[in-house]
C-alpha distance (Angstrom), angle and dihedral (degrees) to the residues before:
residue distance angle dihedral
M1 . . .
P2 3.84 . .
R3 3.78 89.9 .
T4 3.82 90.9 53.1
V5 3.81 90.9 48.9
R6 3.79 91.2 48.0
H7 3.73 92.1 51.6
A8 3.84 91.7 45.4
L9 3.84 91.5 51.2
G10 3.82 90.7 47.8
S11 3.79 88.4 74.3
V12 3.85 116.0 105.5
L13 3.83 89.7 -136.7
A14 3.77 91.4 54.4
R15 3.76 92.6 49.7
V16 3.81 92.8 47.1
Y17 3.81 89.0 51.0
L18 3.89 90.4 51.9
A19 3.81 89.9 49.2
V20 3.75 91.9 50.4
C21 3.83 91.4 49.1
A22 3.86 90.4 49.5
A23 3.82 90.7 49.4
L24 3.81 89.9 50.5
V25 3.78 91.7 51.6
I26 3.76 91.4 49.7
W27 3.78 91.2 47.3
A28 3.84 92.1 48.8
V29 3.85 92.1 50.1
V30 3.83 92.2 48.6
V31 3.75 93.5 46.4
S32 3.76 95.5 47.2
L33 3.78 93.2 48.8
G34 3.79 91.6 52.0
D35 3.78 127.5 82.6
N36 3.81 95.3 -96.5
P37 3.87 123.6 133.9
D38 3.87 91.3 -141.8
G39 3.81 94.4 45.7
S40 3.75 93.8 102.3
F41 3.81 91.4 67.0
A42 3.80 95.2 49.8
G43 3.80 92.7 93.2
V44 3.80 90.5 62.0
V45 3.85 91.4 69.0
P46 3.84 96.2 64.9
L47 3.84 89.9 43.4
I48 3.73 91.4 55.4
A49 3.84 92.2 44.2
T50 3.80 89.9 55.6
A51 3.83 98.0 38.5
P52 3.04 139.3 158.5
V53 3.86 94.6 34.6
S54 3.80 94.1 40.5
L55 3.81 89.6 61.8
I56 3.75 85.9 80.2
V57 3.78 82.8 88.9
L58 3.81 86.3 85.5
L59 3.79 89.8 65.2
L60 3.83 98.8 40.8
P61 3.83 121.8 93.6
D62 3.77 116.2 -87.0
H63 3.82 104.2 -95.0
S64 3.79 129.2 124.1
S65 3.83 93.4 -120.5
M66 3.76 92.7 58.6
I67 3.80 92.9 73.1
F68 3.82 88.4 60.3
I69 3.75 92.7 48.8
A70 3.82 90.7 50.3
I71 3.82 92.8 48.3
G72 3.82 91.6 46.9
L73 3.72 93.7 49.1
G74 3.80 92.7 45.7
A75 3.79 92.4 48.1
L76 3.85 92.1 49.1
V77 3.85 93.5 49.0
N78 3.78 92.7 46.2
A79 3.79 91.6 47.3
V80 3.81 91.2 52.1
L81 3.80 89.2 50.3
I82 3.84 91.8 47.8
G83 3.81 91.3 48.2
W84 3.83 92.2 47.4
C85 3.85 90.9 50.4
A86 3.79 92.7 46.8
R87 3.77 90.9 48.7
A88 3.81 92.1 47.5
L89 3.78 93.1 47.8
G90 3.78 92.1 45.8
Q91 3.83 92.6 53.5
G92 3.79 90.1 51.0
R93 3.81 91.6 61.5
G94 3.78 96.1 56.0
G95 3.79 96.6 72.6
S96 3.77 97.7 46.5
K97 3.79 120.2 87.7
P98 3.74 126.1 -174.1
T99 3.78 118.0 -104.0
A100 3.80 120.2 -128.7
């Protein structure tokens, strides 16, 4: 299993997805700490970006750190799936040759 996860996270698409999720979390924290009337909804954006796994936050205990755990787990699971799909689609191209 760790080897499969390592191969899946080796994909450029999976790494870009993780970087976007990290940027969204940083943005949400900065916006919610500022004096902005819409700042309280900023945390919803990373949750949606990492759904459906991040919706586990509904089942976790009520603590501020649980939202980060849910987003991190959701981002990791989705990145593994993206990497797996990219790897599977990339292997499919190798055997096909254009016809003349």
